[in-house]
Steps between C-alpha positions, in 0.01 A plus 500: 500500500702381200848398612804472276477121525139500384586732213780269387273196523231684303751588229600134463135392493421763236783390273398136532135584423603713203717221356215252538258732320762553228534124451138392547309788339718715275677215320177317406356828374811559290465153350131564425587820313781324312274217384216739413740705288595193293866510585559875494828619641457423870692798638262739319196369689379697806486211747845373404645847545347504850636149563852605401490827694366330814762225486786749513327737742392228741852358501642839594237539773581152626865579561418830670256331735731206569798729552307704756396182682854361513659828605259515794620162630779254429765677292802274545548125465611304805776242470393163358350267757623142522473262324506727190828653381613766254820580310556847355744606230605862570705502179218391273444751221132548427435499123384821334193324357399422860555844651407703190129538577263466793362153433126471580504882535635453855703817567867413540457134417528207741876511547554844652468432876308306766199726468475425127489124565232542768294718266531235229386230744180685592438628148518148355186409691301791359626433147335157528174675598528373856454140383851378584536613862592148611708438184259232381593585140860391559400189691271407210793527260711266715214256552379476139785597266792318664517118485500344845831319542809510719711812436848547645526871417239746372612839368258793465630766260380857565346415836418857606396511865456122505131443431580267209769313695341417836237259353774280357654444842159440653416243231845336491650534850783256425627705205757777521318809376688808375352833391701746287429865430691812397346709780686483831204641698266245341712195585548629854125539535445157342728340757331685784155387393616142437647484849176629648329209324754250635630424151864410441556685172824663388472827309783651298547832331605396151424548134299199380688492169827451690385334821834370623338164588684179421434337163257212512402575860123558467211266424252784444549856378201730520396863469178694547436816299868546420550440128270782389720740699811405299634619165486217246877452501485457879229235462738307275765524770245390760426181307872432459553543874205274578648228279838539669357482852257213438603141549419256217127433515442822692188709439435863407171668589459873425165666584439811291274648231415387150279606210145362514391532138223737611580815300352743753657339808839475329481866396418603858786287631754659270379842613540385859874472438535872435239613753665298777863585410585151381676587176622152411162326526385553137826360359487202737142419399592523132804273540495123460619399844456122452730522196743710702495239778561223247802683356641525851480121537163441666256237377121489469466877548143627477253748647188387684232729643465574871177625654496591868122458528455164331768275642832652394688326221284402204567227247565725201542863397132590536332700773140487630280792402492783754343841450721700736855617442754241615853409403559223242713285728687214336763247601805434287595135553825335394757252623870434462561173316619218724 
């Protein structure tokens, strides 16, 4: 007898299997056709058209399956558990660029209610093809892309439900760690999950470009997959806020996406922006963010590659060869002059 629970589990398994086949089989075939066609327009090739259609369709199926799973169980977020804390801002006005489309194709976005944050939490695991269930990806970023030193305060811009923030507290227990996000449900969930892990992290509902934190109060400002979600003018404001918040000698580490120089991969990545409802991604990837950081007052700004399967942060902006579809992760490094 097939129960509702088994049907929901099967739906999640199907979506995960479909996404893996899309990444491991369809993308390499699309590249083969592209190379065999001597650089013909990629979106006219049969395999690429399947790749694009499956990316959008699988993402829509993912959220349906995840939504069904969440609605059958935990639908509200319990109060934060000590030692984690959270501060909400009921008067915070959410920007139109943030609420104007369903980012990641998640219906209603991540800011609507508790259920939306819980759906985002579960969906984030499937988006990573089931390879980040223990958040190893984020721990690898902390371990390899952040210099090991004493930090008084670490600030994580755009923390979501906390997966990018918790590893900082685990790695630097003596530091004060603060996570900021526009979504009230997400920061409440982040605090709940941090408390369950015994982590003393403070989460705040706030706009990262106007954090409200004291000037010169942080030794490290970080973000993970935030800047590609921002309009370019907001990225400029983000750098300005990072400079304001950082103490002299403080570090900036932003983990995001960057062009690889591989024409086919870069074309597929730009298409990903529209297929995944991330409208600002193409403009971000075309912008010169190191120059933008320098204009804001940061020094030694540069991109380096990040590869989650070969040790995390790499020495330069060059990735190892991989046949399957994967994101071109990169770390933007900079520091505030002492």
